[in-house]
N, CA, C and O atoms as CSV, one atom per row, in Angstrom:
chain,resi,resn,atom,element,x,y,z
A,1,MET,N,N,22.459,-16.549,-24.326
A,1,MET,CA,C,23.140,-16.871,-25.557
A,1,MET,C,C,23.422,-15.565,-26.295
A,1,MET,O,O,22.517,-14.753,-26.484
A,2,ASN,N,N,24.638,-15.362,-26.702
A,2,ASN,CA,C,25.028,-14.162,-27.432
A,2,ASN,C,C,24.972,-14.423,-28.925
A,2,ASN,O,O,25.431,-15.459,-29.407
A,3,LEU,N,N,24.400,-13.467,-29.653
A,3,LEU,CA,C,24.346,-13.518,-31.106
A,3,LEU,C,C,25.033,-12.278,-31.639
A,3,LEU,O,O,25.091,-11.249,-30.965
A,4,THR,N,N,25.552,-12.381,-32.850
A,4,THR,CA,C,26.225,-11.248,-33.475
A,4,THR,C,C,25.419,-10.785,-34.672
A,4,THR,O,O,24.964,-11.597,-35.478
A,5,ILE,N,N,25.244,-9.489,-34.783
A,5,ILE,CA,C,24.530,-8.913,-35.915
A,5,ILE,C,C,25.521,-8.703,-37.053
A,5,ILE,O,O,26.600,-8.145,-36.853
A,6,SER,N,N,25.145,-9.158,-38.254
A,6,SER,CA,C,26.021,-9.017,-39.422
A,6,SER,C,C,25.997,-7.584,-39.930
A,6,SER,O,O,25.242,-6.748,-39.434
A,7,ASN,N,N,26.841,-7.311,-40.932
A,7,ASN,CA,C,26.877,-5.979,-41.553
A,7,ASN,C,C,25.530,-5.616,-42.169
A,7,ASN,O,O,25.190,-4.436,-42.263
A,8,LYS,N,N,24.766,-6.616,-42.588
A,8,LYS,CA,C,23.457,-6.381,-43.190
A,8,LYS,C,C,22.345,-6.313,-42.149
A,8,LYS,O,O,21.183,-6.137,-42.512
A,9,GLY,N,N,22.674,-6.450,-40.857
A,9,GLY,CA,C,21.678,-6.404,-39.797
A,9,GLY,C,C,21.034,-7.753,-39.538
A,9,GLY,O,O,20.009,-7.821,-38.861
A,10,TRP,N,N,21.608,-8.827,-40.059
A,10,TRP,CA,C,21.046,-10.164,-39.891
A,10,TRP,C,C,21.567,-10.821,-38.624
A,10,TRP,O,O,22.682,-10.549,-38.180
A,11,ILE,N,N,20.751,-11.684,-38.051
A,11,ILE,CA,C,21.199,-12.559,-36.977
A,11,ILE,C,C,20.779,-13.983,-37.342
A,11,ILE,O,O,19.847,-14.177,-38.123
A,12,VAL,N,N,21.449,-14.952,-36.791
A,12,VAL,CA,C,21.098,-16.350,-37.022
A,12,VAL,C,C,20.464,-16.879,-35.746
A,12,VAL,O,O,21.062,-16.825,-34.671
A,13,ILE,N,N,19.241,-17.394,-35.877
A,13,ILE,CA,C,18.568,-18.000,-34.733
A,13,ILE,C,C,19.093,-19.429,-34.606
A,13,ILE,O,O,18.995,-20.202,-35.558
A,14,PRO,N,N,19.643,-19.789,-33.464
A,14,PRO,CA,C,20.220,-21.123,-33.306
A,14,PRO,C,C,19.208,-22.236,-33.606
A,14,PRO,O,O,18.009,-22.087,-33.368
A,15,ALA,N,N,19.715,-23.340,-34.127
A,15,ALA,CA,C,18.877,-24.467,-34.555
A,15,ALA,C,C,17.979,-24.975,-33.436
A,15,ALA,O,O,16.827,-25.329,-33.686
A,16,GLU,N,N,18.484,-25.016,-32.208
A,16,GLU,CA,C,17.662,-25.531,-31.103
A,16,GLU,C,C,16.398,-24.690,-30.898
A,16,GLU,O,O,15.335,-25.229,-30.592
A,17,PHE,N,N,16.517,-23.368,-31.068
A,17,PHE,CA,C,15.347,-22.497,-30.935
A,17,PHE,C,C,14.435,-22.606,-32.146
A,17,PHE,O,O,13.212,-22.580,-32.009
A,18,ARG,N,N,15.029,-22.729,-33.344
A,18,ARG,CA,C,14.202,-22.890,-34.551
A,18,ARG,C,C,13.368,-24.160,-34.455
A,18,ARG,O,O,12.201,-24.167,-34.846
A,19,LYS,N,N,13.963,-25.244,-33.934
A,19,LYS,CA,C,13.230,-26.501,-33.775
A,19,LYS,C,C,12.170,-26.372,-32.678
A,19,LYS,O,O,11.024,-26.783,-32.865
A,20,LYS,N,N,12.553,-25.805,-31.543
A,20,LYS,CA,C,11.652,-25.679,-30.397
A,20,LYS,C,C,10.404,-24.868,-30.752
A,20,LYS,O,O,9.298,-25.214,-30.337
A,21,TYR,N,N,10.582,-23.784,-31.522
A,21,TYR,CA,C,9.471,-22.891,-31.840
A,21,TYR,C,C,8.947,-23.078,-33.268
A,21,TYR,O,O,8.176,-22.262,-33.774
A,22,ASN,N,N,9.377,-24.154,-33.897
A,22,ASN,CA,C,8.920,-24.515,-35.249
A,22,ASN,C,C,9.088,-23.345,-36.224
A,22,ASN,O,O,8.168,-23.008,-36.969
A,23,LEU,N,N,10.268,-22.737,-36.208
A,23,LEU,CA,C,10.574,-21.626,-37.105
A,23,LEU,C,C,11.227,-22.192,-38.362
A,23,LEU,O,O,12.431,-22.447,-38.393
A,24,LEU,N,N,10.427,-22.378,-39.376
A,24,LEU,CA,C,10.881,-22.937,-40.635
A,24,LEU,C,C,11.256,-21.808,-41.587
A,24,LEU,O,O,10.838,-20.668,-41.388
A,25,PRO,N,N,12.046,-22.114,-42.627
A,25,PRO,CA,C,12.350,-21.071,-43.611
A,25,PRO,C,C,11.056,-20.474,-44.159
A,25,PRO,O,O,10.141,-21.205,-44.538
A,26,GLY,N,N,10.983,-19.157,-44.198
A,26,GLY,CA,C,9.796,-18.467,-44.680
A,26,GLY,C,C,8.817,-18.085,-43.575
A,26,GLY,O,O,7.861,-17.350,-43.825
A,27,THR,N,N,9.044,-18.577,-42.347
A,27,THR,CA,C,8.181,-18.208,-41.231
A,27,THR,C,C,8.328,-16.718,-40.952
A,27,THR,O,O,9.444,-16.208,-40.846
A,28,GLN,N,N,7.214,-16.029,-40.833
A,28,GLN,CA,C,7.266,-14.604,-40.527
A,28,GLN,C,C,7.331,-14.408,-39.014
A,28,GLN,O,O,6.647,-15.091,-38.251
A,29,VAL,N,N,8.164,-13.466,-38.604
A,29,VAL,CA,C,8.290,-13.130,-37.185
A,29,VAL,C,C,8.118,-11.633,-37.027
A,29,VAL,O,O,8.232,-10.871,-37.986
A,30,ILE,N,N,7.845,-11.231,-35.807
A,30,ILE,CA,C,7.692,-9.820,-35.466
A,30,ILE,C,C,8.748,-9.490,-34.419
A,30,ILE,O,O,8.952,-10.260,-33.480
A,31,VAL,N,N,9.415,-8.362,-34.571
A,31,VAL,CA,C,10.355,-7.888,-33.563
A,31,VAL,C,C,9.601,-6.872,-32.722
A,31,VAL,O,O,9.122,-5.863,-33.239
A,32,VAL,N,N,9.497,-7.138,-31.419
A,32,VAL,CA,C,8.731,-6.297,-30.510
A,32,VAL,C,C,9.695,-5.597,-29.555
A,32,VAL,O,O,10.566,-6.237,-28.968
A,33,ASP,N,N,9.537,-4.289,-29.404
A,33,ASP,CA,C,10.355,-3.499,-28.484
A,33,ASP,C,C,9.580,-3.314,-27.193
A,33,ASP,O,O,8.589,-2.585,-27.153
A,34,TYR,N,N,10.032,-3.971,-26.142
A,34,TYR,CA,C,9.395,-3.864,-24.826
A,34,TYR,C,C,10.153,-2.861,-23.967
A,34,TYR,O,O,10.513,-3.168,-22.831
A,35,GLY,N,N,10.394,-1.682,-24.488
A,35,GLY,CA,C,11.067,-0.635,-23.718
A,35,GLY,C,C,12.480,-1.013,-23.334
A,35,GLY,O,O,12.813,-1.034,-22.149
A,36,GLY,N,N,13.309,-1.308,-24.304
A,36,GLY,CA,C,14.707,-1.649,-24.037
A,36,GLY,C,C,15.002,-3.122,-24.176
A,36,GLY,O,O,16.166,-3.519,-24.125
A,37,VAL,N,N,13.989,-3.944,-24.351
A,37,VAL,CA,C,14.172,-5.378,-24.550
A,37,VAL,C,C,13.519,-5.741,-25.881
A,37,VAL,O,O,12.330,-5.495,-26.085
A,38,LEU,N,N,14.300,-6.326,-26.782
A,38,LEU,CA,C,13.753,-6.760,-28.062
A,38,LEU,C,C,13.385,-8.231,-27.980
A,38,LEU,O,O,14.132,-9.042,-27.433
A,39,SER,N,N,12.221,-8.565,-28.531
A,39,SER,CA,C,11.770,-9.953,-28.564
A,39,SER,C,C,11.429,-10.315,-29.998
A,39,SER,O,O,10.881,-9.500,-30.741
A,40,ILE,N,N,11.753,-11.539,-30.382
A,40,ILE,CA,C,11.374,-12.061,-31.686
A,40,ILE,C,C,10.197,-12.985,-31.445
A,40,ILE,O,O,10.315,-13.985,-30.736
A,41,VAL,N,N,9.047,-12.644,-32.045
A,41,VAL,CA,C,7.810,-13.373,-31.805
A,41,VAL,C,C,7.289,-13.899,-33.138
A,41,VAL,O,O,7.177,-13.135,-34.097
A,42,PRO,N,N,6.964,-15.202,-33.219
A,42,PRO,CA,C,6.381,-15.696,-34.465
A,42,PRO,C,C,5.078,-14.963,-34.756
A,42,PRO,O,O,4.250,-14.787,-33.861
A,43,ALA,N,N,4.891,-14.534,-36.007
A,43,ALA,CA,C,3.676,-13.837,-36.404
A,43,ALA,C,C,2.533,-14.840,-36.507
A,43,ALA,O,O,2.722,-15.961,-36.978
A,44,MET,N,N,1.350,-14.431,-36.064
A,44,MET,CA,C,0.182,-15.292,-36.185
A,44,MET,C,C,-0.283,-15.284,-37.636
A,44,MET,O,O,-0.348,-14.226,-38.263
A,45,GLN,N,N,-0.602,-16.444,-38.164
A,45,GLN,CA,C,-1.096,-16.533,-39.523
A,45,GLN,C,C,-2.534,-16.047,-39.615
A,45,GLN,O,O,-2.909,-15.377,-40.577
A,46,ASN,N,N,-3.339,-16.386,-38.609
A,46,ASN,CA,C,-4.739,-15.977,-38.564
A,46,ASN,C,C,-5.056,-15.607,-37.120
A,46,ASN,O,O,-5.560,-16.442,-36.369
A,47,PRO,N,N,-4.767,-14.358,-36.715
A,47,PRO,CA,C,-4.897,-13.972,-35.304
A,47,PRO,C,C,-6.288,-14.179,-34.721
A,47,PRO,O,O,-6.417,-14.525,-33.547
A,48,ILE,N,N,-7.324,-13.974,-35.513
A,48,ILE,CA,C,-8.685,-14.130,-34.984
A,48,ILE,C,C,-8.946,-15.595,-34.662
A,48,ILE,O,O,-9.445,-15.915,-33.583
A,49,LYS,N,N,-8.614,-16.477,-35.581
A,49,LYS,CA,C,-8.833,-17.905,-35.368
A,49,LYS,C,C,-7.946,-18.425,-34.234
A,49,LYS,O,O,-8.406,-19.202,-33.398
A,50,GLN,N,N,-6.685,-18.003,-34.199
A,50,GLN,CA,C,-5.768,-18.477,-33.173
A,50,GLN,C,C,-6.107,-17.922,-31.791
A,50,GLN,O,O,-5.769,-18.534,-30.778
A,51,GLY,N,N,-6.771,-16.769,-31.742
A,51,GLY,CA,C,-7.129,-16.181,-30.454
A,51,GLY,C,C,-8.459,-16.668,-29.914
A,51,GLY,O,O,-8.828,-16.371,-28.777
A,52,ARG,N,N,-9.182,-17.423,-30.744
A,52,ARG,CA,C,-10.505,-17.907,-30.321
A,52,ARG,C,C,-10.362,-18.768,-29.066
A,52,ARG,O,O,-9.526,-19.671,-29.016
A,53,GLY,N,N,-11.179,-18.484,-28.059
A,53,GLY,CA,C,-11.172,-19.255,-26.821
A,53,GLY,C,C,-10.119,-18.814,-25.823
A,53,GLY,O,O,-10.033,-19.372,-24.729
A,54,LEU,N,N,-9.320,-17.828,-26.181
A,54,LEU,CA,C,-8.240,-17.371,-25.309
A,54,LEU,C,C,-8.752,-16.854,-23.970
A,54,LEU,O,O,-8.087,-17.014,-22.946
A,55,LEU,N,N,-9.929,-16.237,-23.973
A,55,LEU,CA,C,-10.471,-15.633,-22.758
A,55,LEU,C,C,-11.627,-16.434,-22.167
A,55,LEU,O,O,-12.375,-15.914,-21.338
A,56,LYS,N,N,-11.784,-17.681,-22.578
A,56,LYS,CA,C,-12.966,-18.447,-22.188
A,56,LYS,C,C,-13.069,-18.704,-20.686
A,56,LYS,O,O,-14.181,-18.870,-20.185
A,57,ASP,N,N,-11.983,-18.743,-19.963
A,57,ASP,CA,C,-12.030,-19.025,-18.532
A,57,ASP,C,C,-12.193,-17.772,-17.674
A,57,ASP,O,O,-12.235,-17.856,-16.446
A,58,LEU,N,N,-12.285,-16.617,-18.319
A,58,LEU,CA,C,-12.445,-15.361,-17.588
A,58,LEU,C,C,-13.929,-15.013,-17.464
A,58,LEU,O,O,-14.751,-15.501,-18.240
A,59,PRO,N,N,-14.270,-14.170,-16.490
A,59,PRO,CA,C,-15.681,-13.761,-16.345
A,59,PRO,C,C,-16.166,-13.073,-17.626
A,59,PRO,O,O,-15.398,-12.409,-18.324
A,60,SER,N,N,-17.443,-13.248,-17.910
A,60,SER,CA,C,-18.034,-12.675,-19.116
A,60,SER,C,C,-18.202,-11.170,-18.969
A,60,SER,O,O,-18.878,-10.703,-18.053
A,61,LEU,N,N,-17.595,-10.421,-19.860
A,61,LEU,CA,C,-17.757,-8.978,-19.836
A,61,LEU,C,C,-19.179,-8.595,-20.252
A,61,LEU,O,O,-19.708,-7.580,-19.801
A,62,THR,N,N,-19.786,-9.399,-21.101
A,62,THR,CA,C,-21.170,-9.134,-21.511
A,62,THR,C,C,-22.104,-9.259,-20.325
A,62,THR,O,O,-22.990,-8.424,-20.142
A,63,ASP,N,N,-21.915,-10.302,-19.511
A,63,ASP,CA,C,-22.750,-10.464,-18.316
A,63,ASP,C,C,-22.561,-9.294,-17.354
A,63,ASP,O,O,-23.529,-8.782,-16.792
A,64,ASP,N,N,-21.315,-8.875,-17.171
A,64,ASP,CA,C,-21.041,-7.732,-16.292
A,64,ASP,C,C,-21.706,-6.466,-16.817
A,64,ASP,O,O,-22.252,-5.681,-16.041
A,65,LEU,N,N,-21.661,-6.265,-18.141
A,65,LEU,CA,C,-22.290,-5.089,-18.722
A,65,LEU,C,C,-23.806,-5.132,-18.539
A,65,LEU,O,O,-24.424,-4.114,-18.228
A,66,ARG,N,N,-24.404,-6.307,-18.731
A,66,ARG,CA,C,-25.853,-6.438,-18.534
A,66,ARG,C,C,-26.246,-6.127,-17.093
A,66,ARG,O,O,-27.244,-5.445,-16.860
A,67,LYS,N,N,-25.472,-6.620,-16.124
A,67,LYS,CA,C,-25.751,-6.346,-14.711
A,67,LYS,C,C,-25.638,-4.851,-14.425
A,67,LYS,O,O,-26.469,-4.280,-13.718
A,68,GLU,N,N,-24.608,-4.226,-14.977
A,68,GLU,CA,C,-24.412,-2.791,-14.765
A,68,GLU,C,C,-25.565,-1.993,-15.367
A,68,GLU,O,O,-26.070,-1.058,-14.745
A,69,ARG,N,N,-25.975,-2.360,-16.566
A,69,ARG,CA,C,-27.091,-1.662,-17.218
A,69,ARG,C,C,-28.390,-1.858,-16.442
A,69,ARG,O,O,-29.185,-0.926,-16.324
A,70,ALA,N,N,-28.611,-3.055,-15.913
A,70,ALA,CA,C,-29.818,-3.313,-15.114
A,70,ALA,C,C,-29.802,-2.443,-13.858
A,70,ALA,O,O,-30.833,-1.903,-13.457
A,71,GLY,N,N,-28.630,-2.310,-13.244
A,71,GLY,CA,C,-28.496,-1.446,-12.072
A,71,GLY,C,C,-28.770,0.010,-12.404
A,71,GLY,O,O,-29.441,0.715,-11.650
A,72,GLU,N,N,-28.238,0.464,-13.560
A,72,GLU,CA,C,-28.493,1.837,-13.990
A,72,GLU,C,C,-29.988,2.063,-14.218
A,72,GLU,O,O,-30.534,3.089,-13.813
A,73,PHE,N,N,-30.638,1.112,-14.861
A,73,PHE,CA,C,-32.070,1.225,-15.128
A,73,PHE,C,C,-32.857,1.305,-13.823
A,73,PHE,O,O,-33.775,2.115,-13.692
A,74,ALA,N,N,-32.492,0.457,-12.855
A,74,ALA,CA,C,-33.181,0.457,-11.560
A,74,ALA,C,C,-32.978,1.792,-10.844
A,74,ALA,O,O,-33.918,2.319,-10.250
A,75,ARG,N,N,-31.771,2.342,-10.891
A,75,ARG,CA,C,-31.509,3.640,-10.255
A,75,ARG,C,C,-32.316,4.751,-10.928
A,75,ARG,O,O,-32.852,5.629,-10.253
A,76,GLU,N,N,-32.402,4.710,-12.254
A,76,GLU,CA,C,-33.174,5.718,-12.973
A,76,GLU,C,C,-34.665,5.602,-12.650
A,76,GLU,O,O,-35.353,6.611,-12.493
A,77,GLU,N,N,-35.153,4.377,-12.554
A,77,GLU,CA,C,-36.567,4.171,-12.198
A,77,GLU,C,C,-36.853,4.714,-10.800
A,77,GLU,O,O,-37.856,5.392,-10.580
A,78,THR,N,N,-35.957,4.408,-9.857
A,78,THR,CA,C,-36.121,4.885,-8.485
A,78,THR,C,C,-36.117,6.402,-8.455
A,78,THR,O,O,-36.949,7.019,-7.790
A,79,ARG,N,N,-35.183,7.000,-9.173
A,79,ARG,CA,C,-35.088,8.464,-9.191
A,79,ARG,C,C,-36.329,9.086,-9.839
A,79,ARG,O,O,-36.848,10.092,-9.354
A,80,ALA,N,N,-36.799,8.488,-10.932
A,80,ALA,CA,C,-37.991,9.020,-11.612
A,80,ALA,C,C,-39.196,8.913,-10.698
A,80,ALA,O,O,-40.024,9.823,-10.666
A,81,ASN,N,N,-39.314,7.821,-9.953
A,81,ASN,CA,C,-40.433,7.643,-9.020
A,81,ASN,C,C,-40.364,8.676,-7.894
A,81,ASN,O,O,-41.391,9.197,-7.460
A,82,GLN,N,N,-39.163,8.964,-7.430
A,82,GLN,CA,C,-39.000,9.951,-6.362
A,82,GLN,C,C,-39.391,11.344,-6.840
A,82,GLN,O,O,-40.016,12.113,-6.109
A,83,LEU,N,N,-39.013,11.660,-8.083
A,83,LEU,CA,C,-39.328,12.982,-8.627
A,83,LEU,C,C,-40.815,13.125,-8.930
A,83,LEU,O,O,-41.375,14.210,-8.781
A,84,ASN,N,N,-41.457,12.038,-9.354
A,84,ASN,CA,C,-42.863,12.084,-9.722
A,84,ASN,C,C,-43.788,11.743,-8.560
A,84,ASN,O,O,-44.991,11.997,-8.626
A,85,GLY,N,N,-43.234,11.173,-7.504
A,85,GLY,CA,C,-44.067,10.669,-6.435
A,85,GLY,C,C,-44.320,11.599,-5.356
A,85,GLY,O,O,-45.018,11.262,-4.400
């Protein structure tokens, strides 16, 4: 779909897209430059609340960090025993 930029730099978002993405008058949007591609993205009202649970199906980074730290501790213990033993 082609849009025309006005003399003031305005564009009109077609009604079908405003309805589809619930873009009501006063809705804040962000223009994002993806290296030559501009995107209009609705701004999050409360990014922390809206992002809650976004990563819930991914492996726990905390668990991975605990495993890594346990491995480091075991290696240090082994090395200390070798040096002292």
